C-alpha angles and dihedrals in degrees: 000000000000118000114222119221116253112259106218090201089069096048108101116234122247089245092063098038101043107114117241123227135187090212119092114231127204091265091054091048091051092049090052091050092050092046090050091053092046094050101039120124108262089214091053107035120186114277113252092233092053092048091049091050091052091049089051090051090051091050091050091048092052091050091051090053090050091050091051091050091050091050090051090051090048091051092049092049091049091049091051091049092049091049091051091052090048092057089056088064093069109118094025128103122252139195115210133175110260145098103230123115130183120223115204128179115319094314117126116252122226116222117202128200142149131235121208091204144014110288128206090195130023124186128186117198119198125204133181125243090274092055095253117145115257110167147336121226116200107209097176123207118000135175122238116276138064112325141170141206131197123241114202092207097252131121127234090282093053095252119139110249126218123270119265144079122332134180128223140191130197124217122186137170135195131226091275093055094253122139116253120220111249134194124206124211142196106218129184149103118303104241100173149339129248129192125216127218090278093053093252114147124237125189122234107227121168089347090304127117106233122189115234089236088068095051114102102170140019125184142149115303096253090064095072096121139098108290101213088222138056118298090242092055093045091046091054094048101040107032111129 
């Protein structure tokens, strides 16, 4: 592909492209101080104490700008370090907060969730990407902890549904008929890492881009299974 020469006539000048700001910077403050000295009344010169105070203010302002620049550099370095650590997660399994599952071919799909208490009845409702009801899976009684059920990929009439993304919800009740708090998870192997416009890393899990803030557990690939305990407990015992 040919590269056209840059036409300097089309390059905007700095005067027209310089961003405007309502906030005075240290250079603006210094210019005001110099202008004040140049235009002061010779018969009423600025008091030395007042001049000293203004110099002190300028010095403080410059230090604040330097602190802000150092904080920006520190934040960028921390982001780069976090992104490097994120790349090392490729090939491992991850649990992330979410309620999306991917159906592919005729393979059964594992659905992962957590129960905050022992349930006498557990129900998993599945919906398509448009929010339309697909199927209900009755899982029966389950103990507290992180659990899973298998969806065979069929709807409520037993017909195989098309491949794609589906949503699910989990409802559970205890022996007293009270609802149990549930947590839903996206679980799968980390196959890659993507970066958004701000340079923040997201994990690719089951062909979905998952923000790191949603990830609750990462382990070796063979540990993609129900934990039988809370994610926090399993995370503490099995983190590598």
